LUMPAKOL-28253 format. One record per atom (N, C-alpha, C, O): z, y negated, x; residue in one letter. Coordinates in steps of 0.001 Angstrom, whole numbers, padded with zeros to 6 digits, always signed. Atoms other than C-alpha are relative to their C-alpha. Layout:
BEGIN
ZYXA;...
END
This chain:
BEGIN
+000540+001299-000365M;+013767+015411+096559M;+000857-001098-000633M;+001125-001066-001834M;-000776+001138+000487S;+015818+012231+096229S;-000909-001213-000109S;-001720-001481+000777S;+000862+001159+000252H;+014193+009137+094779H;+000857-001140-000537H;+001576-000956-001519H;-000742+001167+000457T;+015730+005665+094405T;-000970-001163-000190T;-001266-001891+000757T;+000952+001091+000249P;+013310+003238+092726P;+000708-001349-000088P;+001924-001408-000274P;-000554+001343+000161A;+013821-000517+092611A;+000520-000200-001418A;+001540-000860-001619A;-000414+000055+001401N;+014063-000208+088814N;-000226+001374-000609N;-001337+001900-000554N;+000163-001297+000656S;+014716+003050+086967S;-000803-000120-001280S;-001548+000790-001642S;+000747+000247+001225V;+013318+001564+083781V;-001207-000863+000359V;-001070-001866+001060V;+001201+000772-000307V;+009727+000319+083965V;-000636-000636-001227V;-001459-001542-001100V;+000599+000537+001211W;+008867-000388+080342W;+000848+000410-001187W;+001527+001435-001134W;-000674-000391+001233M;+010363-000362+076860M;-000890-000342-001185M;-001678-001287-001142M;+000727+000249+001243E;+008890-000171+073384E;+000982+000179-001148E;+001678+001190-001231E;-000875-000069+001169L;+010796-000906+070191L;-000846+000051-001265L;-001597-000884-001542L;+000740-000072+001259P;+009322+000294+066898P;+000696-000838-001073P;+001919-000802-001207P;-000537+000834+001073V;+009772-002119+064001V;-000865+000149-001251V;-002051+000465-001157V;+000740-000176+001248T;+008759-002020+060347T;-000781-001240-000406T;-001762-001141-001143T;+000681+001255+000330D;+007723-005683+060083D;-000074-000825+001279D;+000899-001465+001676D;+000158+000632-001312L;+006334-007116+063307L;+000277-001499-000044L;+000986-002011+000822L;-000230+001454+000077D;+006309-010775+062215D;+001477-000329-000166D;+001991-001246+000475D;-001430+000229+000237R;+009894-010589+060957R;+000807+000307+001263R;+001769-000399+001569R;-000700-000362-001229S;+011021-008883+064174S;-000276-000993+001127S;+000609-001273+001934S;+000295+001065-000969I;+009237-011470+066329I;+000939-001181-000249I;+001502-001737+000694I;-000898+001113+000342A;+011240-014142+064490A;+001442+000336+000396A;+002143-000517+000942A;-001365-000406-000338F;+014498-012165+064955F;+000248-000116+001500F;+001193-000786+001916F;-000213-000010-001449Y;+014124-011628+068725Y;-000189-001390+000609Y;+000503-001746+001563Y;+000176+001371-000480S;+012838-015168+069275S;+001239-000837-000290S;+001670-001627+000550S;-001205+000744+000389T;+015855-016576+067407T;+001204+000409+000831T;+001928-000447+001340T;-001193-000492-000687V;+018469-014392+069065V;-000047-000279+001501V;+000948-000726+002073V;+000081+000068-001454F;+017211-014486+072663F;-000753-001212+000541F;-000785-001422+001754F;+000753+001160-000465G;+015103-017655+072798G;-001319+000372+000652G;-001897-000433+001382G;+001267-000441-000571Y;+012034-015636+073768Y;-001177-000648-000715Y;-001108-000957-001905Y;+001251+000455+000587A;+008531-016938+073209A;-000853+001239-000255A;-001785+001528+000496A;+000775-001183+000373L;+007231-013785+071511L;-001139-000428-000915L;-000954-001242-001819L;+001151+000312+000849A;+003792-013980+069989A;-000757+001283-000294A;-000797+002202+000524A;+000797-001143+000407L;+001652-011510+068132L;-001239+000104+000886L;-001957-000877+001079L;+001170-000265-000835D;-001001-009949+070387D;-000791+001124-000661D;-000312+002254-000752D;+000827-000988+000680E;-003814-008145+068591E;-001238+000372+000808E;-002252+000773+000237E;+001164-000285-000844T;-006141-007619+071585T;-000161+001482+000320T;-001244+001907+000723T;+000075-001428-000308G;-005328-003919+072040G;-000255+000824-001241G;-000616+000297-002293G;+000248-000887+001139P;-005640-000907+069797P;+001027-000176-001127P;+000743+000135-002284P;-001050+000260+000981N;-002378-001838+068029N;+000581-001388+000235N;+000635-001840+001379N;-000656+001287-000218P;-000709-005193+067440P;+001358+000212+000672P;+002066+001173+000371P;-001296-000053-000692I;+002299-005833+069713I;+000517-001416+000183I;-000212-002389-000011I;-000599+001274-000411A;+004674-008623+070681A;+000732+000270+001308A;+001686+001048+001342A;-000534-000236-001342M;+005495-008754+074399M;+001313-000744+000234M;+001458-001906-000147M;-001201+000655-000507F;+008977-009458+075779F;-000371-000648+001324F;-001084-000035+002119F;+000355+000670-001251P;+008707-011985+078617P;+000810+000538+001188P;+001942+000994+001029P;-000678-000342-001252A;+009596-011167+082234A;-000799-000612+001140A;-002010-000802+001034A;+000742+000498-001152D;+008749-012583+085614D;-000728+001171+000660D;-000591+002313+000221D;+000860-001018-000610A;+006398-010667+087924A;+000775+001210+000524A;+000235+002316+000554A;-000788-001110-000546A;+009206-008534+089403A;+000883+000665-001053A;+001550+001658-000763A;-000907-000500+001030G;+011004-007905+086112G;-000577+001138-000824G;-001756+001476-000725G;+000378-001070+000922V;+010915-005122+083555V;-000145-000604-001386V;+000714-001372-001821V;+000253+000564+001327A;+009453-005957+080152A;-000271+001129-000989A;+000056+002290-000741A;+000338-000961+001023G;+008251-004229+077038G;-000566-000721-001196G;-000947-001889-001111G;+000553+000645+001178H;+007078-004885+073535H;+000553+000594-001290H;+001103+001695-001308H;-000230-000460+001363L;+007700-004584+069819L;-001327+000519-000514L;-002380-000001-000144L;+001236-000496+000594Y;+005171-002556+067867Y;+000285+000535-001398Y;+001410+000948-001681Y;-000204-000555+001335P;+004661-001467+064257P;+000198+001519+000110P;-000660+002232+000630P;-000282-001419-000103G;+006264+001941+063980G;+001173+000387-000875G;+001610-000382-001731G;-001126-000513+000761T;+009058+004025+062567T;+001225+000037+000895T;+001314+000891+001778T;-001219-000011-000813P;+012446+003167+064069P;+000806+001265-000259P;+000692+001867-001327P;-000865-001156+000225P;+014934+005997+064561P;+001049-000330-001066P;+001309-001495-001365P;-001087+000195+000950T;+017653+006511+061988T;+001110-000783+000690T;+001412-000543+001859T;-001085+000818-000583R;+020452+003980+062539R;+000999+000878+000740R;+001450+001905+000233R;-000993-000706-000790G;+022777+005135+065277G;-000511+001209+000762G;+000283+001918+001379G;+000509-001189-000685T;+020450+007790+066699T;-000941-000307+001157T;-001201+000575+001975T;+000965+000328-001051G;+018035+005954+069002G;+000671-000512+001258G;+001891-000672+001291G;-000546+000554-001242P;+018468+004629+072535P;+000426-001451-000204P;+000053-002087-001189P;-000416+001403+000018T;+020084+001271+073242T;-000752-000742+001088T;-000761-000318+002244T;+000673+000877-000947I;+018030-001454+074913I;+000901-001211+000215I;+001231-001915-000740I;-000862+001151-000302H;+020194-004066+076680H;-000874-001167+000453H;-001719-001020+001336H;+000781+001200-000283L;+018757-007585+076801L;+000944-001140+000377L;+002002-001303-000230L;-000841+001107-000453I;+020159-010608+078622I;-000086-001167-000983I;-001165-001508-001466I;-000038+001133+000921V;+021252-013507+076434V;-000167-001303+000783V;+000191-001357+001960V;+000240+001247-000717P;+020312-017104+077308P;+001239-000873+000163P;+001215-001848+000913P;-001203+000823-000029D;+023838-018457+076803D;+001209+000918-000108D;+001267+001934+000584D;-001197-000831+000112S;+027199-017035+075743S;-000207+001176-000948S;-001051+001137-001843S;+000019-001174+000858L;+027753-013658+074153L;+000382-000373-001435L;-000179+000164-002390L;-000422+000436+001328E;+029503-015376+071247E;-001127-000721-000739E;-001347-000477-001925E;+001106+000724+000635D;+026563-017700+070565D;-001117+000964-000402D;-001669+000855-001497D;+001055-000979+000315A;+024060-014818+070728A;+000428+000901-001156A;-000390+001232-002015A;-000502-000830+001096S;+026252-012689+068445S;-000110-000724-001333S;-000473-000123-002345S;+000119+000789+001232A;+026333-015478+065880A;-001459-000070-000450A;-001743-000008-001646A;+001418+000042+000357R;+022527-015721+066032R;-000481+001339-000553R;-001300+001373-001471R;+000362-001324+000517V;+022190-011954+065518V;+000341+000072-001479V;-000502+000446-002295V;-000432-000107+001394E;+024188-012129+062297E;-000754-000969-000902E;-001131-000617-002019E;+000730+000990+000800K;+022486-015306+061078K;-001452+000447-000236K;-002035+000147-001277K;+001393-000447+000103A;+019066-013695+061712A;-000136+001324-000751A;-001248+001829-000909A;+000066-001222+000806G;+019980-010580+059690G;+000374+001283+000708G;+000331+002354+000103G;-000435-001181-000736G;+021156-008201+062406G;+001488+000236-000188G;+002142-000463-000962G;-001405-000375+000132T;+024580-006605+062795T;+000639+000155+001375T;+000071+000802+002255T;-000780-000213-001217I;+027169-006823+065576I;+000815+001269-000209I;+001477+001425-001235I;-000635-001315+000157K;+028571-003331+066186K;+001242+000193+000873K;+001933+001201+000728K;-001167-000170-000865S;+031281-003901+068820S;+000524-001354+000447S;-000184-002359+000378S;-000485+001217-000664P;+033527-006490+070385P;-000624-000068+001400P;-001346+000841+001808P;+000485+000146-001373A;+032696-007769+073874A;+000600+001103+000873A;+001787+001415+000777A;-000415-001066-000911I;+032871-005021+076505I;-000202-000516+001424I;-001332-000798+001822I;+000138+000545-001353P;+033621-006210+080057P;-000599+001005+000976P;-000356+002209+000888P;+000585-000754-001108L;+031656-004973+083062L;+000251-000791+001277L;+000567-001979+001201L;-000203+000757-001238P;+031982-005905+086742P;-000926-001218+000140P;-000515-002238+000693P;+000940+001108-000174D;+028878-008138+086565D;-000260-000806-001270D;-001206-001591-001322D;+000164+000768+001233G;+029283-009524+083042G;+000696+000678-001155G;+001732+001319-000977G;-000537-000666+001182R;+029950-008318+079522R;-001114+000145-001030R;-002128-000549-000965R;+001027-000215+001009F;+028011-007045+076530F;+000647+000414-001307F;+001827+000761-001361F;-000408-000495+001314A;+028264-006183+072859A;-001163+000788-000574A;-002326+000444-000361A;+001020-000768+000697Y;+026402-003571+070860Y;-000357-000711-001303Y;+000500-001298-001964Y;+000486+000597+001244A;+024275-004814+067961A;-001140+000858-000526A;-001616+001764+000158A;+001192-000627+000561E;+021513-003618+065662E;-000940-001094-000464E;-000508-002108-001011E;+000984+000947+000493D;+018285-005445+064929D;-000264+000246-001486D;+000468+001000-002127D;+000295-000097+001428L;+016711-005718+061477L;-000302+001424-000464L;-000082+001762-001626L;+000371-001379+000333D;+015528-002078+061598D;+001040+001022+000434D;+000828+002225+000284D;-001032-000923-000466G;+018716-000599+063033G;-000194+000468+001427G;+000533+001351+001884G;+000128-000317-001421N;+017421-000388+066610N;+001259-000489+000704N;+001718-001604+000459N;-001200+000364-000739S;+020437-000409+068926S;-000380-000898+001173S;-001213-000539+002005S;+000230+000924-001108I;+020453-003399+071257I;+001347-000411+000582I;+002343-000515-000134I;-001169+000536-000669G;+022981-004574+073797G;-000268-001448+000337G;-001311-001780+000900G;+000089+001412-000350L;+023560-008295+074143L;+000772-000163+001306L;+001995-000030+001310L;-000642+000051-001311F;+024291-008793+077867F;+000113-001430+000490F;-000870-002170+000531F;-000267+001306-000605E;+025899-011912+079338E;+000428+000232+001441E;+001467+000840+001694E;-000318-000158-001421R;+025845-012006+083145R;+001173-000909+000368R;+001291-002028-000131R;-001145+000766-000477K;+029028-013177+084874K;-000503-001194+000805K;-001437-001068+001597K;+000381+001200-000751A;+028764-016717+086226A;+000239+000220+001490A;+001242+000810+001892A;-000097-000191-001462A;+028170-016786+089982A;+001001-000925+000615A;+001205-000896+001828A;
END
């Protein structure tokens, strides 16, 4: 059986050791309006997305050992260089130079807990 969904990824969850600190990190780096949500069984902070987009959340948990977990790629609101500078200023680490792709470019980084994230800058139309 062959299956081609509109989006292969439907949700993401990133475990973090300090939810408030991670909300500040992701809000600073990506310009997201993340807020603590304690209405469910566990506190979370939702990543924003429009109705057709793929989202996810941060949650209190145990991140994988640095360099062993999956990489979540997130679009930056401006240039890759500006986002990279914000990562370092906010306490994260840039792990690679810019890597070109046909539709943009990205760099590998780590958040405060060592979660692997890709900073993606879409090519101007």
